TORDREN-406228 format. One record per residue: x, y, z of N, C-alpha, C, O in turn. Coordinates in steps of 0.2 Angstrom, whole numbers, plus 5000, padded with zeros to 4 digits. Layout:
XYZXYZXYZXYZ ...
This chain:
493248804881492948774874493448714874494048724875 493248644872493348584868493848594864493948654862 494448544862494948564858494748604852495148654849 493948564849493748564844493448624842493148624837 493548674848493148724845492648734847492348784846 492148664850491448654852491348684861491748694865 490948694861490748714871490848764873490748774879 491148834868490948854872490748914878490248954877 491148894884490548954886490948994888491548994887 490449044892490749114893490449124904489949124907 491249124904491249134912490949164917490949154923 490649214912490649304916491049344919490949394921 491849304917492349364922492549414919492749394914 492649504919492649514914493549524917493849564921 493749494913494449494911495249464906494949474901 495549454906495949454902496549384904496549354909 496849384901497649324902497649284906497949284911 497349244905497149194910497849154909498249164906 497749084916498249044915497849024920497549044924 498148914917497548854919498148854927498748874927 497848834932498248804936498448714938497948684937 498648694939499048644935498748584938499148544937 498248574940497848554942496748564938496248534939 497048604934496548614928495948644933495448664930 495948664941495248684945495248744945494748774948 495748784943495748874946495948904939496248864935 495848954939496148994931496149054937495749064942 497149084933497049164938497049214932497049174927 497049244931496449304928496849374930497149374936 496849444926496849514926496149534926495749494924 496149594927495349614930495849674933496449664936 495149754932495449804931494649824936494349764937 494349874938493649904935493449984930493050034929 493949944927493850024921494450084923494450134919 494950084929495450114925496050104922496450144921 496050064922496550024919497050004926496950054929 497249994927497249984935497349914937496949904942 497549854935497449784937497449744942497649764948 497349694941497449654949497349604946497149594940 497549554950497749474950497149434953497049454959 496749384951496149374955496049304952496049304946 495949244956495849194952494949144954494749134960 494849124950494349094950494249034947494649014943 493548984950493448914950493648904943493848954939 493748814940493448834931492848834928492848844922 492048824933491648814930491648904931491248934927 492048954936491749044934491549034942491449094943 491449014945491449044955491849054958492349054955 491849054963492249074967492549134967492949134972 492549174965493149244958493549274968493249274973 494049284968494549314973494749344970494949324964 494949424973495449464971496049444976496049444983 496549434972497349424974498049474979498349474984 497749514971498149564973497849624971497449634967 498249684976497749744977498149794975498449824980 498449834968499049884969498649934968498049924967 498850004969498850064968499050104962499550104959 498550134961498550174956499350204958499550224963 499750204950500250254952500250334947500350394948 500150274943499750354936499250344935499050284935 498850434933498050414932498150394924497650364921 498950404918498650394910498950344912499250324917 498850304905499050234903498750144911498350144915 499150114910499050044914499450024917500050024916 499149994923499649994930499349934929498949904925 499849914939499449854942500149774941500749764940 499449714941500149684943499549644937498949644936 500249574931499849524929499949464932500349454937 499549414929499749354932500349304926500349294920 500649284932501149254926501349154924501449124918 501249124932501249034928501149024936501549054940 500548984939500648924946501348904944501548904939 501548884950502048804952501748754950501148744949 502148724949501848654948501548634954501048614951 501448624958501448564961500548644964500048634968 500548714960499848734961500148744966500048694968 500548784972500348794979500548874978500148914980 501148894975501248984972501048974966500848934963 501049084966500849104959501549154959501849194963 501849144951502349214952501849244947501449224943 502149334949501749384946502249444943502849454945 501849494938502349544939501849604941501249594939 501949644943502049684947502349794942502949814940 501849814943502349894942502449944947502049984949 503249934949503649964955504050014948504449994944 503850084951504250144951504550134942505150144940 503650114938503850154930504450054929504750034924 504250024933504649944930504149904930503649934931 504149834929503949794930504249744932504449704928 504249714941504549684941504349634942503849634938 504349544946504349484947504149474956504449494960 503549424958503349434963503149394962502949374957 503349354970503049264969502549254977502849274982 502049234978501449224984501249144981501149114976 501149144989500649084991499749074986499449124985 499649034986499049014979498549054985498149094982 498449054994497949084996498349184998498049215002 498849204994499249284996499749285002500149325004 499549205003500349245009501149205006501449165003 501349265012502149235008502049295003502449284998 501949345002501949384996502749404997503049405003 503249424991504049444993504149464982503949444977 504849514985505049534978505149484975504849444977 505549454968506149424966506649454962507249454961 505949504957506649554954506949604953506549624949 507449664954507649744953507949724949508349694950 507749734942507849764936507449814932506849814931 507949864929507349884925507249864921507549824918 506649904917506449894912505749804912505549794918 505449774908505249734909505249674910505449634906 504949644917505049584917504349544918504049574922 504149484915503749454916503849374916504249354912 503549324918503449264921503149224916502549244916 503249184911502849144907502749064910502149034908 503049044913503348994914503448964921503449004925 503448904924503848874928504148834926503848814921 504648814926505148764928504748704930504348724935 504748644930504448574934504848574937504548564942 505648564939505648584943505648614953505748604959 505348654947505448724952505748764951505748814955 
């Protein structure tokens, strides 16, 4: 939508927690098929080109699990996201094309990435 609230467009993606790419051409978002096992997805700003980026494994049938998008790197090449690991929420980094996925944190509790520092 426009900043003034006009021009609302439903992109048709069943999801939440959207994050714009630095060039505003793509959106990261989280979605699940009804089982509470969230995955990180990406789509073009017009709603097309939807792709699932992470494929979490359901750990327990009760409660929400899975992966949630955090932030894009300033150059739009990498994505940080959080994932449920042994009942803790850890941070992971991957390239936007899903290559080079790696774990960043090993802390008890819940880690979340909301922003990326401009200098990387």
